[in-house]
C-alpha positions in Angstrom: -22.9 -29.2 -54.5 -23.1 -25.5 -53.5 -23.0 -24.5 -50.0 -26.4 -23.5 -48.4 -26.8 -19.9 -47.8 -26.8 -19.0 -44.2 -26.8 -15.1 -44.1 -29.5 -12.9 -45.3 -29.3 -9.0 -45.4 -32.5 -7.1 -44.6 -34.6 -10.4 -44.1 -37.1 -8.6 -42.0 -38.3 -4.9 -42.3 -39.2 -3.8 -38.8 -41.8 -1.3 -39.3 -41.1 0.4 -35.9 -37.8 0.5 -33.9 -37.8 -1.7 -30.9 -35.2 -0.2 -28.5 -34.3 -0.2 -24.8 -37.4 1.8 -23.8 -39.6 -0.8 -25.5 -37.6 -3.6 -23.9 -38.0 -2.1 -20.4 -41.9 -2.1 -21.0 -41.9 -5.5 -22.4 -40.0 -6.8 -19.3 -42.3 -4.8 -16.9 -45.6 -6.2 -18.4 -44.5 -9.9 -18.5 -43.1 -12.4 -16.1 -40.4 -13.9 -18.4 -38.0 -16.6 -17.4 -34.6 -14.8 -17.8 -30.9 -15.6 -17.4 -27.5 -14.2 -17.7 -25.6 -16.2 -20.5 -22.1 -14.7 -20.4 -19.1 -14.9 -18.1 -20.1 -11.9 -16.0 -18.1 -10.7 -13.0 -19.9 -9.7 -9.8 -18.9 -6.0 -10.1 -19.8 -5.8 -13.8 -23.2 -7.5 -14.2 -24.3 -5.0 -16.9 -21.4 -6.1 -18.9 -23.4 -9.4 -19.5 -25.6 -10.9 -22.1 -29.2 -11.5 -20.9 -31.7 -14.0 -22.3 -35.5 -13.5 -22.3 -37.2 -16.8 -23.0 -40.3 -17.2 -25.0 -40.9 -13.7 -26.1 -43.2 -15.0 -29.0 -46.0 -15.5 -26.5 -46.3 -11.5 -26.3 -48.3 -9.4 -28.8 -45.0 -7.6 -29.7 -43.4 -10.8 -31.1 -46.1 -13.3 -31.9 -46.5 -12.2 -35.5 -42.8 -12.2 -36.0 -42.8 -15.8 -34.7 -45.8 -16.8 -36.9 -43.9 -15.3 -40.0 -40.7 -17.2 -39.1 -42.6 -20.4 -38.7 -44.3 -19.9 -42.0 -41.0 -19.4 -43.7 -38.7 -21.6 -41.9 -40.6 -24.5 -40.3 -42.4 -26.4 -43.2 -42.6 -29.6 -41.0 -44.3 -27.7 -38.1 -41.9 -28.7 -35.5 -41.8 -27.1 -32.0 -40.3 -23.7 -32.2 -39.5 -20.8 -29.9 -38.4 -17.2 -30.1 -36.1 -15.9 -27.4 -34.3 -12.5 -27.1 -30.7 -11.9 -26.1 -29.6 -8.4 -25.2 -26.6 -6.5 -23.9 -26.4 -2.9 -22.8 -22.8 -2.2 -23.5 -20.5 -2.3 -26.6 -18.0 -5.2 -26.8 -20.1 -7.6 -24.7 -19.8 -11.3 -25.9 -21.6 -14.4 -25.0 -19.7 -17.7 -24.3 -18.7 -19.9 -27.2 -21.5 -22.5 -27.4 -23.5 -24.9 -29.4 -27.3 -24.5 -29.3 -29.6 -27.2 -28.0 -32.2 -26.5 -30.7 -32.0 -28.6 -33.9 -31.8 -25.4 -36.0 -31.3 -21.7 -34.9 -32.0 -18.7 -36.9 -30.7 -15.3 -35.6 -32.6 -12.1 -36.3 -31.0 -8.9 -35.4 -33.7 -6.5 -33.8 -31.5 -3.5 -32.5 -27.8 -2.5 -32.8 -24.9 -4.4 -34.4 -23.6 -7.8 -33.5 -20.9 -10.0 -34.9 -21.5 -13.8 -34.9 -18.2 -16.0 -35.1 -18.9 -19.3 -36.8 -16.4 -22.0 -38.1 -16.6 -20.5 -41.8 -16.1 -16.8 -40.8 -17.6 -13.8 -39.1 -20.9 -12.4 -39.9 -22.0 -8.7 -39.1 -25.7 -8.2 -38.4 -27.7 -5.0 -38.5 -31.4 -4.7 -37.7 -33.5 -7.0 -40.0 -30.5 -9.3 -41.0 -30.8 -13.1 -40.4 -28.2 -15.6 -39.9 -28.8 -19.4 -40.0 -26.7 -21.3 -37.5 -26.3 -24.9 -38.6 -27.2 -27.5 -36.1 -24.2 -28.5 -34.0 -22.1 -25.3 -35.0 -19.9 -23.8 -32.4 -20.5 -20.1 -32.3 -20.2 -16.7 -30.5 -21.8 -13.4 -30.4 -20.0 -10.1 -29.8 -22.0 -7.0 -29.6 -20.4 -4.1 -31.5 -23.1 -1.7 -29.8 -25.6 -2.3 -27.2 -27.9 -4.8 -29.0 -31.0 -6.9 -29.0 -31.0 -10.2 -31.0 -34.0 -12.7 -31.6 -33.1 -16.4 -31.7 -35.7 -18.5 -33.5 -35.2 -22.2 -32.7 -36.5 -25.4 -34.0 -36.7 -28.5 -31.9 -37.1 -32.3 -32.9 -40.8 -33.3 -32.2 
């Protein structure tokens, strides 16, 4: 049986760039739940990965979430869209396993490498990577980056 494809180049064609100026406005206009998800040190907080929860509830990302639901969620399970960003090159998140049943990573800005058990995947804006359920993985930003994480949950 052939292995399921998990990496898709140019999966989404972003019509407009979403950069750090747009991120600043998004954060200013919304009261998001956020957290630091890396092993940061007190004097180097900006060398961290930040998570912004539930960005799909905003006009900027609701249509992307609906499109992902249409393409990737035929069983209409609960889903979410979170954003992860870092402001420096070389910043990595911790090695981890996601709590969601299935996660699809869509690169929004910058370049990031994802390390999975079967190798490394370099994502540029518009690329998508499916992370199998229960898969240990890590993200490493080659540049300042913003990444969308579309998660599916068991109902």
